[in-house]
N, C-alpha and C positions, 0 to 999 in steps of 0.2 A: 504494500500500500504506500509506503514511503517513497518507493521508486516511482510509482505512478504520480504521486503528488509532485515530486521533484521535476519529473519530465513535463507535467502540465505547467509548472512554474517556468521551466525552461522555454516551453512553447510561448508562454506569455511574453517572456523577455525577448524572444526572437521576433514575435509579432511587433512589439514596441520598436525594436531596432529596425525592422523592415519598414515600418511606417515613417520613421524619422530620418532614414538615410536612403540615398540613391547612389549609384555608382559615381565615384568622384567626390562624394561627400558634400556636394553643393547644397546650400540652403536657399537658393533662389527659386521661387515658386510663385503660384498664383493664389488668390484668395480661395478659389474653389478647392485647390489642393489642400490648403490649410484646413478647411472644413472636413475633407475626407480624412485627413490625418487624425483629427480629434475623434471622429466617429470610430475609426479603426482602433484607436487606443482604448476606447470604452469597450469595444468588442474583445480586445485582448484581455482586459480584466475579467470579462465574463468567461473567457476560455480558461483562465487560470482557476476560476472558482469551480469549474466542472471537473469532478473526480468521482471515483466509484462510490464514495459515501456522501457526496454533495456538500462536503465541508469546505470552507475557504482554504485555498492553497496558500498557506503562510508558513514560512520557514521558522520553526520553533527553536528557541535556544540561541546559540551563537550565530551571529550574522555570517551568512555564507556569501562568498564571492563567486559569481557566475562569470566564467571566462568565455568570451565569444571570439573565436579565431576568425580573422578576416584577412584579406590580401590588399587592402587599401585603408586609408585613414577613415575612421568613423568618429562622429561627434553626436551626442555627448555621453560620458559615463561618469563613474564615481571619482575618477582622477581629475575631472575638469571642475574648475571653480568659477568660471566666468564664460559668457557666450563668446568672448573674443579669443578664447583658446582655439577656436576654429578660425584660422587665418582667412578663410574664404567667405566669412559672413557678409551677406549683402542685405538681407532683410532682418533687422535686429529684433523686431517684434515677433516674427516667426521663430527665430533662433531662441528667443527667451521662452517661448511656449515649449519648444523641444526640450530645452534645458530643464524647465520646471517639471515636465512630465516624467523625465528620467528620475528626478529626485523623488517624486510622488510614488512611482513604482517601487523604488528602493525602500522607501519608508514603509509602504503598505505591506510588502512581502518580506521585510527584514533581510534584504540582500544588498550586495554591492555588485554593480554591473561593470565589467571591465572588458573593453574591446582591445584585442591584441592584434596589431598589424604584423602578420607573419611574412608579408610580401608574397608575390605571386609564386615564386619558387619555394619559399619557406613553408607555405601552408600545405603544399603538396608533399613536401618532405615530412612535415608533422603528421599528416594523415597516414603516410606510408610507414613511418617508424614508430611513433608513439602509440598508435592504436594497436599495431602489431605487438608491442611490448605489454599491452594490457593496461597502460596508464596514459590515456589520451592527454595531450597538452591542454586541451580546452573542453569545456562542457558542451559547447555548441560550435559548429563550424558553419560559416557562410561560404559556400562553394560556388565557383563558376561551373556551369553544367558541363563544360568541356572536360573537366577532371572530376566533377561531382558524380556524374552518371557512372563512369568507370569505377569510381570508389565504391559506390553502392552495389554495383553488379558483382564486385569482388569481395563483398562481405564486410566492408568497413563501416557500414551504417546500420543503426538499429532499426529493426522492423517495428514501426510504431504500433501496428495492430496487435503485437504481442505484449505491449506495455500499457497502452492507454485504453480506457473504457470505450465500448462500441458506440456510445452516444456522443462521442466527441464530434465537434463540427467538422473536423478534418475528414471524417469518414461518412459524412452525411451531406448537408447542404453546401459545405465548403464556402461559407460566407466570409470567414476570417482568413483561413488558409486554403490553398488548393494543392492537390496532390500532383507530383511530377511523375509523368508516365516514363518509366525507365525500361519498359519492355518485360518486366517481371510481373506475374499475376499473383504472387504469393504474399504480397504485403505492400506497405507504404514506407518508403525509405527516405525520400526527399520531399520537401514541401516549400511552397512559396507564399509570400504575403499577397493578399488580394487588395492591398491599399492601392489607390489610384496612382500614387507616386511611383510605387515599385512596378506596377504594370506598365506604366509609361516608360520608366527607366530601362526596362528589359525589351522595349520595342525598337527595332532597327529598321528604319524606312530608307528608301532610295530618295535622295534629294537631288535637285538640279538648280543650276544658275539660270534664272529666268531670262536675264538679258542676253546670255550666250545663245539660248535657243531662239529667242525672238529675232536677234540679228541674223541668224541663219535661216529664218523663215520656217522653223520646224514647229509642228503642232504640239500643244500641251499633251504630255503623256497621259494625264488623267482623262482627257477626252477620248484618247485612243483606247484606254482601258475600258471605258464605258461601252465602247462599240466592239469590244473583244479583239482589238487589233494591237494591243500592247504586248508583244511577244519578244522572245529572245532575238529573233531575227530582226525585228523592228528596232530594238535597242542597239543591236550591233550596227545596223544601218546608221542610226543617229550618232553613235560614238565615232564611226569612221568619218562621217561628214564633219564632225566637230574637232577632230584631231588635225592640227596643222602648224605650219611655221608662219606665225603672224607677222614677223618683222623681216622676213626674207633673208635671214642670215644662214639658212641651211640647217638650222637646229629646231626641232619641234619644241614649241613653248606653250601650246594649247592642247590639252589632253581631254579625250572623251570621258575618262574615268580615272579616279585615284581615291584610295582609301585603304583600310586594313584588309589584307588578303583573307584572314581567317573569318572576318565578318562576311566577306563575299562568298566563301564556301558555304557557311551556314545558311545564308539566305537564298543562294541559288539552288541548293538542294531542296529547301522548302518550296520554292516556286516551281520546282520540277516534280513535286509530289513524293519526295523521298527523304531519307536521312542516311548518314553514314554509320552512326552507332546508336540506333534507337532501341536496340535490344541486345541480348547476349549472343546474337548471331551476326557474323560478318556480312556487311552490305557494301563494302568499298568497291567490290568488283561487279556490282549490279549494273545493268545497262543504263539505269536512270542516273546513278552517280557518275558513271563514265561520261555521260552527256555533259554533266556539270564540269568535270575536270577538263574535258575537251574544249568547252566554251571558254574557260579561264585561260587555258593554254593559248588559244587563238587570240584572246585579248592582249596578252603580254608578248607573245612571240611571233604571231603571224600578222595581225592587224596593227600591232604596236599602238593601240588606243589607250592603254593603261600606263600611267607614269611609272617608271621603274621603281621597284621596291627598295627602300633604304633600310637595310638591316641594322644599321648603326644607330638609328634614331627612331624610337617607337612612335613618336608623335608626328614625325615628318609627313608621312603619307596620310595619316588621319586628318591632319589639319591643313593639308596643301590647298584645299578649296578656299581658304581665307584670302589667298592672293588674287582670286578672281579669274584664274586661268584653267579651272577644272569644270567641265560641264556637269558630270554626275559624280556623286560620292555617297557614302553611307552615313546617315545621320541618326542621332538619338537625342533624347531630351538632355541627357547628361553631357553630351558633346557640345550641343548648342549652348547649354548653361555655362560650361567652362570657357566658352568663347564669346560670352555675351557683351564683352567690352571691346570687341575687335573693330567695331566701327565699319561694318561692311558697306560698300557702295553699290551693292546689287541685291536683288530679292532672292530669297531661298524658298523653294517650293518643294513640298513632299509629294511623292506619288507612289502608287503601288509597285511592287516588284513585277517585272514582265513575266508572263507565264511561259514556262519551258515546254519543250516538245512532249514531255510525258506528264505535264501538269495540267491543271484546269482551274477555273475560278473557285471551285470547292476546296481544292488542296492549297491554293494560294491564300493563306490566312493572314497575310500582311505582317505577321509576327512569327518568327521562327521559334518554335517551342524547344529547340535544342540549344539555345543560347540564353544567356542571362544568369541570374544568381538564384540560389536556393539555400535552404537551411538543412543541416544534417546533424543528428545526434550520433556521436561515435559509438560503434559497437564494441563489445568485448570480443575475445577470441575463444575458440573452442577446438577440441581435438579434431585433427584431420583438415583443418582449414589451411589452404595454401595462399600465401601472400607473395605477390610479385614485387621485387625490389629492382627497379630499373637500373641497367648498366652496372650491376655489381656481380655479374656472372663471369664466365670464362672469357679470355681475350678472343677477339674475332680473328678469322683466318686472314692471312696476308696483311696484317696491320689494321684490320677492320675494328669497329667499335666493340666494346665488351657487350656480351649478352646480358639477359636479365637473370637474376637469381630467384629461384622459386623456393620458398621456405615453407615446410610443412610444420604446423604447430602441434605440439603435444603438451597438454595441460597436466601438470603434476597433481597428484592427489594430496589433499590436505588431511591431516590426522583427525580433524574435528568437523570441518565444514564440507558440505557437498553442494554441487551445482546442478541445477535442473533448468535448462534453457537460460533465462535471464534471472533466475531466482537462486539465492544462496540460503541454505538451511543446515541445521545440525540436529542430530537425534540424541536426546537425553533420556536415559532409563529412569523410570519412576516406579514406585511400588503401587500396589492396588490401593493401599490406604491413602497415599498421596493423591491419587486420581479421584478417589471417592470424596475426600475432604477438600478438594480444590486448593491444595497447598502451594504456596509460592516456593519456587526453587531457584537456585543460582545457576545461570548459564553463561557461557562465553559470548562476547560480543565481537562480531567480525569487523567492526569499524574502529575499534581501539583495543587497548590492553586491559580494560576494566572488566569486572564481572557484573552481571545485571540479574535482577530478580525477575522471574516470570511466573 
């Protein structure tokens, strides 16, 4: 029961964090978003109160610190004393609301919330090593789905259906949280906030420079989409027409496309009605994914409509559109927010992704469900579980990279405690008289070295 209450409390904290933060940690938002955030926080408190005995989920006794592992900076938590601890504060009133809500949640549930920026590489290492060791670095992980889904498929995440009551919102109406479909039908392992801010933050749309298209006499892609004519072939035609040498020096300086290549892969697979890793079965070699990879290859190596990738600067391609010489790019609310002081001299328009040869309007959901962030409760380990540790295996042939190390876990027996699924228990012999008289007896506690009466 204590485990259920703690996980319900953890879900409440995750919900609060999801409502108050978006990728990049920006606090720039609208009044409508502010209203949604407040409503979602109330829902989070309701979630925390829902347990198997309907008692309020409050941490009794010593204040507990809930560590939330992330891969970018989050604000605010128990370590912050002022809204200006967030250097990117733009709306002070909204930031103060966020700051106050965190403190209210901490006081109500007798916890301290601590966000830990493990970095992009560090959070993956933490998941791969600390969970394997049986001592996760964090109580909750915020994961990007690119590594969160593989982690869940490989047994690193707790199946919440085995822990939480069946009447949880997550398993029913999903008004507060929504389940992430990872291709497994035996449980729920990843979940996302349904706050308006997080839904918007995880949406990646195709954007274009209106002035560039107008000057070339090209029709609005939104109008083409309405007529069913906004396809990959049409987009390719546009990018070819818009890639040119504008000053006649023999060097291309206007490109049809530039942005993150990984975002491009995610969204092209979506618009073609497929995914690369949507389940535990390999789909990379499918005809639909092959069409996506061929299209990207042609963009960069045949048509040369995509600005070359700069592997030394993460932001270079993502923000190249700011110079006004990129026709199409991938945009999101957090990207626009981070560049809201750029002073653009052109109009930015969002449009649907063009439909691929194997896709259709039904499969083109405007939002790729395999990208974005989700929450994960780290799992324990059990006998026979195999864990993959990347690049720690045998050296490759002819100087190739090292392979992966597969570790099979064997859990040692404890002299007193036994484990059954996610439960730990012990057996204490009693006499018939003790059972009949309901006698208190002294038992060992698995949480500390003390003895307790039961």
